TORKOL-4160 file (C-alpha; in steps of 0.2 Angstrom, whole numbers, padded with zeros to 4 digits, m for minus):
211
<pt num="1" X="m0077" Y="m0285" Z="0260"/>
<pt num="2" X="m0070" Y="m0301" Z="0252"/>
<pt num="3" X="m0059" Y="m0304" Z="0237"/>
<pt num="4" X="m0063" Y="m0315" Z="0222"/>
<pt num="5" X="m0052" Y="m0331" Z="0224"/>
<pt num="6" X="m0051" Y="m0333" Z="0205"/>
<pt num="7" X="m0044" Y="m0315" Z="0203"/>
<pt num="8" X="m0032" Y="m0317" Z="0217"/>
<pt num="9" X="m0026" Y="m0334" Z="0210"/>
<pt num="10" X="m0023" Y="m0326" Z="0194"/>
<pt num="11" X="m0013" Y="m0311" Z="0202"/>
<pt num="12" X="m0002" Y="m0323" Z="0212"/>
<pt num="13" X="0002" Y="m0335" Z="0198"/>
<pt num="14" X="0015" Y="m0322" Z="0191"/>
<pt num="15" X="0022" Y="m0315" Z="0208"/>
<pt num="16" X="0026" Y="m0320" Z="0226"/>
<pt num="17" X="0018" Y="m0305" Z="0234"/>
<pt num="18" X="0003" Y="m0294" Z="0232"/>
<pt num="19" X="0015" Y="m0280" Z="0228"/>
<pt num="20" X="0034" Y="m0279" Z="0226"/>
<pt num="21" X="0047" Y="m0292" Z="0231"/>
<pt num="22" X="0045" Y="m0293" Z="0250"/>
<pt num="23" X="0030" Y="m0296" Z="0262"/>
<pt num="24" X="0021" Y="m0279" Z="0265"/>
<pt num="25" X="0005" Y="m0272" Z="0272"/>
<pt num="26" X="m0003" Y="m0275" Z="0255"/>
<pt num="27" X="m0001" Y="m0294" Z="0259"/>
<pt num="28" X="m0007" Y="m0292" Z="0276"/>
<pt num="29" X="m0023" Y="m0283" Z="0270"/>
<pt num="30" X="m0027" Y="m0296" Z="0258"/>
<pt num="31" X="m0023" Y="m0310" Z="0270"/>
<pt num="32" X="m0035" Y="m0305" Z="0283"/>
<pt num="33" X="m0049" Y="m0305" Z="0270"/>
<pt num="34" X="m0048" Y="m0324" Z="0266"/>
<pt num="35" X="m0047" Y="m0341" Z="0274"/>
<pt num="36" X="m0034" Y="m0354" Z="0270"/>
<pt num="37" X="m0037" Y="m0359" Z="0252"/>
<pt num="38" X="m0038" Y="m0377" Z="0245"/>
<pt num="39" X="m0021" Y="m0380" Z="0237"/>
<pt num="40" X="m0028" Y="m0391" Z="0223"/>
<pt num="41" X="m0040" Y="m0378" Z="0218"/>
<pt num="42" X="m0029" Y="m0362" Z="0221"/>
<pt num="43" X="m0011" Y="m0368" Z="0222"/>
<pt num="44" X="m0003" Y="m0351" Z="0220"/>
<pt num="45" X="m0014" Y="m0343" Z="0233"/>
<pt num="46" X="m0011" Y="m0357" Z="0245"/>
<pt num="47" X="0008" Y="m0355" Z="0242"/>
<pt num="48" X="0006" Y="m0337" Z="0246"/>
<pt num="49" X="m0005" Y="m0339" Z="0261"/>
<pt num="50" X="0006" Y="m0352" Z="0269"/>
<pt num="51" X="0021" Y="m0340" Z="0266"/>
<pt num="52" X="0012" Y="m0325" Z="0273"/>
<pt num="53" X="0006" Y="m0335" Z="0288"/>
<pt num="54" X="0024" Y="m0337" Z="0293"/>
<pt num="55" X="0025" Y="m0318" Z="0296"/>
<pt num="56" X="0009" Y="m0317" Z="0306"/>
<pt num="57" X="0019" Y="m0312" Z="0322"/>
<pt num="58" X="0027" Y="m0298" Z="0312"/>
<pt num="59" X="0011" Y="m0291" Z="0303"/>
<pt num="60" X="0012" Y="m0274" Z="0312"/>
<pt num="61" X="0030" Y="m0272" Z="0308"/>
<pt num="62" X="0030" Y="m0276" Z="0289"/>
<pt num="63" X="0034" Y="m0261" Z="0278"/>
<pt num="64" X="0023" Y="m0252" Z="0265"/>
<pt num="65" X="0004" Y="m0248" Z="0266"/>
<pt num="66" X="m0012" Y="m0258" Z="0262"/>
<pt num="67" X="m0015" Y="m0247" Z="0247"/>
<pt num="68" X="m0010" Y="m0260" Z="0234"/>
<pt num="69" X="m0020" Y="m0273" Z="0243"/>
<pt num="70" X="m0035" Y="m0262" Z="0244"/>
<pt num="71" X="m0033" Y="m0258" Z="0225"/>
<pt num="72" X="m0032" Y="m0277" Z="0221"/>
<pt num="73" X="m0048" Y="m0281" Z="0231"/>
<pt num="74" X="m0057" Y="m0267" Z="0222"/>
<pt num="75" X="m0051" Y="m0272" Z="0205"/>
<pt num="76" X="m0056" Y="m0290" Z="0209"/>
<pt num="77" X="m0073" Y="m0284" Z="0214"/>
<pt num="78" X="m0075" Y="m0273" Z="0198"/>
<pt num="79" X="m0070" Y="m0288" Z="0187"/>
<pt num="80" X="m0082" Y="m0300" Z="0195"/>
<pt num="81" X="m0096" Y="m0287" Z="0194"/>
<pt num="82" X="m0092" Y="m0284" Z="0175"/>
<pt num="83" X="m0092" Y="m0303" Z="0172"/>
<pt num="84" X="m0108" Y="m0305" Z="0181"/>
<pt num="85" X="m0116" Y="m0291" Z="0171"/>
<pt num="86" X="m0110" Y="m0298" Z="0154"/>
<pt num="87" X="m0117" Y="m0315" Z="0159"/>
<pt num="88" X="m0134" Y="m0308" Z="0163"/>
<pt num="89" X="m0134" Y="m0297" Z="0148"/>
<pt num="90" X="m0129" Y="m0311" Z="0136"/>
<pt num="91" X="m0142" Y="m0323" Z="0144"/>
<pt num="92" X="m0155" Y="m0310" Z="0143"/>
<pt num="93" X="m0151" Y="m0306" Z="0125"/>
<pt num="94" X="m0152" Y="m0324" Z="0121"/>
<pt num="95" X="m0169" Y="m0325" Z="0129"/>
<pt num="96" X="m0175" Y="m0310" Z="0120"/>
<pt num="97" X="m0169" Y="m0316" Z="0103"/>
<pt num="98" X="m0176" Y="m0333" Z="0106"/>
<pt num="99" X="m0193" Y="m0325" Z="0111"/>
<pt num="100" X="m0193" Y="m0314" Z="0096"/>
<pt num="101" X="m0189" Y="m0329" Z="0084"/>
<pt num="102" X="m0203" Y="m0339" Z="0092"/>
<pt num="103" X="m0215" Y="m0324" Z="0090"/>
<pt num="104" X="m0210" Y="m0322" Z="0072"/>
<pt num="105" X="m0212" Y="m0341" Z="0069"/>
<pt num="106" X="m0229" Y="m0341" Z="0077"/>
<pt num="107" X="m0235" Y="m0326" Z="0067"/>
<pt num="108" X="m0229" Y="m0335" Z="0050"/>
<pt num="109" X="m0238" Y="m0351" Z="0055"/>
<pt num="110" X="m0254" Y="m0342" Z="0059"/>
<pt num="111" X="m0253" Y="m0332" Z="0043"/>
<pt num="112" X="m0250" Y="m0348" Z="0033"/>
<pt num="113" X="m0265" Y="m0357" Z="0041"/>
<pt num="114" X="m0276" Y="m0342" Z="0039"/>
<pt num="115" X="m0271" Y="m0341" Z="0020"/>
<pt num="116" X="m0274" Y="m0360" Z="0018"/>
<pt num="117" X="m0290" Y="m0360" Z="0027"/>
<pt num="118" X="m0297" Y="m0345" Z="0016"/>
<pt num="119" X="m0291" Y="m0353" Z="0000"/>
<pt num="120" X="m0304" Y="m0363" Z="m0009"/>
<pt num="121" X="m0300" Y="m0381" Z="m0012"/>
<pt num="122" X="m0299" Y="m0386" Z="m0030"/>
<pt num="123" X="m0313" Y="m0399" Z="m0034"/>
<pt num="124" X="m0308" Y="m0416" Z="m0037"/>
<pt num="125" X="m0313" Y="m0421" Z="m0055"/>
<pt num="126" X="m0312" Y="m0436" Z="m0066"/>
<pt num="127" X="m0313" Y="m0439" Z="m0085"/>
<pt num="128" X="m0325" Y="m0453" Z="m0090"/>
<pt num="129" X="m0327" Y="m0462" Z="m0106"/>
<pt num="130" X="m0345" Y="m0469" Z="m0106"/>
<pt num="131" X="m0351" Y="m0482" Z="m0119"/>
<pt num="132" X="m0370" Y="m0482" Z="m0122"/>
<pt num="133" X="m0377" Y="m0497" Z="m0131"/>
<pt num="134" X="m0393" Y="m0496" Z="m0142"/>
<pt num="135" X="m0406" Y="m0510" Z="m0144"/>
<pt num="136" X="m0402" Y="m0514" Z="m0162"/>
<pt num="137" X="m0396" Y="m0507" Z="m0178"/>
<pt num="138" X="m0413" Y="m0498" Z="m0181"/>
<pt num="139" X="m0411" Y="m0487" Z="m0166"/>
<pt num="140" X="m0410" Y="m0468" Z="m0170"/>
<pt num="141" X="m0392" Y="m0465" Z="m0164"/>
<pt num="142" X="m0395" Y="m0446" Z="m0165"/>
<pt num="143" X="m0410" Y="m0447" Z="m0154"/>
<pt num="144" X="m0400" Y="m0458" Z="m0142"/>
<pt num="145" X="m0386" Y="m0445" Z="m0141"/>
<pt num="146" X="m0398" Y="m0431" Z="m0139"/>
<pt num="147" X="m0406" Y="m0440" Z="m0124"/>
<pt num="148" X="m0389" Y="m0443" Z="m0116"/>
<pt num="149" X="m0384" Y="m0425" Z="m0117"/>
<pt num="150" X="m0401" Y="m0420" Z="m0111"/>
<pt num="151" X="m0396" Y="m0426" Z="m0093"/>
<pt num="152" X="m0390" Y="m0411" Z="m0083"/>
<pt num="153" X="m0382" Y="m0413" Z="m0066"/>
<pt num="154" X="m0372" Y="m0401" Z="m0056"/>
<pt num="155" X="m0353" Y="m0405" Z="m0059"/>
<pt num="156" X="m0357" Y="m0414" Z="m0075"/>
<pt num="157" X="m0350" Y="m0408" Z="m0092"/>
<pt num="158" X="m0352" Y="m0418" Z="m0108"/>
<pt num="159" X="m0338" Y="m0418" Z="m0120"/>
<pt num="160" X="m0334" Y="m0426" Z="m0137"/>
<pt num="161" X="m0343" Y="m0441" Z="m0144"/>
<pt num="162" X="m0342" Y="m0454" Z="m0158"/>
<pt num="163" X="m0351" Y="m0469" Z="m0164"/>
<pt num="164" X="m0341" Y="m0486" Z="m0163"/>
<pt num="165" X="m0346" Y="m0501" Z="m0173"/>
<pt num="166" X="m0349" Y="m0517" Z="m0163"/>
<pt num="167" X="m0355" Y="m0529" Z="m0177"/>
<pt num="168" X="m0371" Y="m0534" Z="m0187"/>
<pt num="169" X="m0373" Y="m0516" Z="m0191"/>
<pt num="170" X="m0375" Y="m0510" Z="m0173"/>
<pt num="171" X="m0365" Y="m0495" Z="m0167"/>
<pt num="172" X="m0363" Y="m0489" Z="m0149"/>
<pt num="173" X="m0361" Y="m0471" Z="m0143"/>
<pt num="174" X="m0344" Y="m0468" Z="m0135"/>
<pt num="175" X="m0345" Y="m0451" Z="m0126"/>
<pt num="176" X="m0333" Y="m0442" Z="m0115"/>
<pt num="177" X="m0338" Y="m0432" Z="m0099"/>
<pt num="178" X="m0330" Y="m0423" Z="m0085"/>
<pt num="179" X="m0337" Y="m0425" Z="m0068"/>
<pt num="180" X="m0334" Y="m0417" Z="m0051"/>
<pt num="181" X="m0332" Y="m0432" Z="m0040"/>
<pt num="182" X="m0341" Y="m0425" Z="m0025"/>
<pt num="183" X="m0356" Y="m0420" Z="m0035"/>
<pt num="184" X="m0359" Y="m0433" Z="m0048"/>
<pt num="185" X="m0362" Y="m0451" Z="m0044"/>
<pt num="186" X="m0359" Y="m0462" Z="m0060"/>
<pt num="187" X="m0371" Y="m0475" Z="m0054"/>
<pt num="188" X="m0385" Y="m0461" Z="m0053"/>
<pt num="189" X="m0380" Y="m0455" Z="m0070"/>
<pt num="190" X="m0382" Y="m0473" Z="m0077"/>
<pt num="191" X="m0399" Y="m0475" Z="m0069"/>
<pt num="192" X="m0404" Y="m0459" Z="m0078"/>
<pt num="193" X="m0398" Y="m0466" Z="m0094"/>
<pt num="194" X="m0408" Y="m0482" Z="m0094"/>
<pt num="195" X="m0424" Y="m0472" Z="m0092"/>
<pt num="196" X="m0422" Y="m0468" Z="m0110"/>
<pt num="197" X="m0427" Y="m0486" Z="m0114"/>
<pt num="198" X="m0434" Y="m0482" Z="m0131"/>
<pt num="199" X="m0416" Y="m0480" Z="m0137"/>
<pt num="200" X="m0404" Y="m0486" Z="m0123"/>
<pt num="201" X="m0401" Y="m0504" Z="m0119"/>
<pt num="202" X="m0387" Y="m0502" Z="m0107"/>
<pt num="203" X="m0371" Y="m0492" Z="m0103"/>
<pt num="204" X="m0354" Y="m0495" Z="m0097"/>
<pt num="205" X="m0339" Y="m0485" Z="m0090"/>
<pt num="206" X="m0325" Y="m0489" Z="m0102"/>
<pt num="207" X="m0312" Y="m0478" Z="m0094"/>
<pt num="208" X="m0310" Y="m0466" Z="m0080"/>
<pt num="209" X="m0295" Y="m0455" Z="m0075"/>
<pt num="210" X="m0293" Y="m0442" Z="m0061"/>
<pt num="211" X="m0289" Y="m0425" Z="m0067"/>
């Protein structure tokens, strides 16, 4: 059996011998368990070791028993074991806590991703102001607007409208519509408008705003 050098150093920091005030069999018992310590690392133990070495010829005649020395060795072993268990337990506990935290984090991320994947995306929409010009002042603007509103496309909703004077008695139709950007092409819509060439000369996008 050996003795923990740190425990022995601590023990000898406040006393000259393992037990009592003179060399004894307790010192002999501990002495035989160790080798010469490094003075810079264990100064108190080195001092004690050098002193007890001077009694080496008298070891058998030194008074007392080895009981105190054995007790110190056992106490040192028990302390070292307890410290080792604490370190292992604490380390293991930290690992367990880290693993649990990572597991919870992973579950939350997975739940968020699943929720995000299952949630339908809101369709991107735009509000458009469309201006439709007739051929002349004799064009039937009611028929023109009815023709415009007759166009049906998925993602297209017609809104309010009004007639705006452009001069010489001619008025143009200004109409609002809401379109889903992915479903409705404004170019296609304008191509459909010019098919009503009895009423419509041309059309222009006057304004457009994302919803």
